C-alpha angles and dihedrals in degrees: 000000000000105000133065090237091056091049093047091051090050091050090051087060095052123103114253094255092055091048089054091047089049091050092052090048092049093047090053091047090052091048092049092050091047090053091049091049090048090051090050092049091048093048094046094051095244090125092051091054092049091049091050091051091048093049090047092053092044091052091048088057094251098124133086131202121263113250106275096021094103090053092054097046096054 
């Protein structure tokens, strides 16, 4: 199986329990890759640059509260 269409067709033929097991496996794989990407971004300094931009915009008055934030602060 080398194409997404072939994989989708194979998944369509699986019993429900195996589809659920595959979904759990895929979710874990996505989470692992997300964690690895986050670690790479943190190590490379990309997150620091994003934080600096966000703080600069906030200090310039260009930010808004998240919904619910005002309720918690007061």
